[in-house]
C-alpha positions as CSV (number, residue, x, y, z in Angstrom):
1,M,-21.2,5.9,25.0
2,L,-23.0,6.4,21.6
3,A,-23.4,3.3,19.5
4,L,-23.4,3.9,15.8
5,R,-25.7,1.8,13.6
6,W,-25.0,1.3,10.0
7,D,-27.5,-0.1,7.6
8,A,-26.5,-2.9,5.1
9,P,-26.3,-0.6,2.0
10,T,-24.1,1.9,3.8
11,I,-21.7,-0.9,4.9
12,A,-21.7,-2.4,1.4
13,R,-20.9,1.0,-0.1
14,M,-18.1,1.6,2.4
15,A,-16.6,-1.8,1.6
16,G,-16.8,-1.1,-2.1
17,E,-14.9,2.2,-1.5
18,F,-12.2,0.3,0.4
19,D,-11.9,-2.2,-2.5
20,D,-11.2,0.6,-4.9
21,L,-8.7,2.2,-2.5
22,R,-7.0,-1.2,-1.9
23,S,-6.6,-1.7,-5.6
24,R,-5.2,1.7,-6.2
25,L,-2.8,1.3,-3.3
26,A,-1.7,-2.1,-4.5
27,A,-0.9,-0.6,-7.9
28,I,1.1,2.1,-6.3
29,S,3.0,-0.5,-4.3
30,E,3.9,-2.3,-7.5
31,E,5.1,0.9,-9.0
32,L,7.3,1.6,-6.0
33,A,8.8,-1.9,-6.1
34,D,9.5,-1.5,-9.9
35,L,11.2,1.8,-9.4
36,A,13.3,0.4,-6.5
37,M,14.4,-2.4,-8.8
38,V,15.4,0.1,-11.5
39,R,17.5,2.0,-8.9
40,L,19.2,-1.3,-7.8
41,R,20.0,-2.2,-11.4
42,E,21.4,1.3,-12.1
43,S,23.6,1.0,-9.0
44,I,24.9,-2.5,-10.0
45,D,25.5,-1.4,-13.6
46,A,27.5,1.6,-12.3
47,G,29.6,-0.7,-10.1
48,G,28.1,0.5,-6.8
49,N,28.9,-1.5,-3.7
50,E,26.1,0.0,-1.5
51,L,22.4,0.2,-1.8
52,P,21.3,3.5,-3.3
53,V,19.6,5.9,-0.9
54,D,16.6,6.2,-3.3
55,E,16.0,2.4,-3.2
56,R,15.9,2.4,0.6
57,R,13.4,5.2,0.6
58,L,11.3,3.6,-2.1
59,T,11.2,0.3,-0.2
60,R,10.1,2.1,3.0
61,A,7.4,3.8,1.1
62,R,6.2,0.6,-0.5
63,R,6.1,-1.1,2.9
64,A,4.0,1.8,4.3
65,V,1.6,1.4,1.3
66,D,1.4,-2.3,1.9
67,K,0.6,-1.7,5.5
68,A,-2.3,0.6,4.5
69,V,-3.6,-2.1,2.2
70,G,-3.5,-4.6,5.1
71,I,-5.3,-2.1,7.4
72,L,-8.1,-1.7,4.8
73,Q,-8.5,-5.5,4.5
74,E,-9.2,-5.8,8.2
75,P,-12.7,-6.7,9.3
76,D,-14.8,-3.6,9.9
77,G,-16.1,-4.8,13.3
78,F,-19.7,-4.0,12.5
79,D,-21.8,-7.0,13.5
């Protein structure tokens, strides 16, 4: 089995790249949550009794993005 060795600057650069991705994904998650709330308000204002399909899909997408953020926060395992 081939063991990969990373030097400290490479690991630091990779961690920095993940920080940027996490920040962007977190912003996308917030946008999805905001849009889902807009859909819920529109449904309530229109007298709807059920959750709008768009809201459900937006919530699923937000959860997937949040999961990606969590994965990128996991330790890298390089000791």
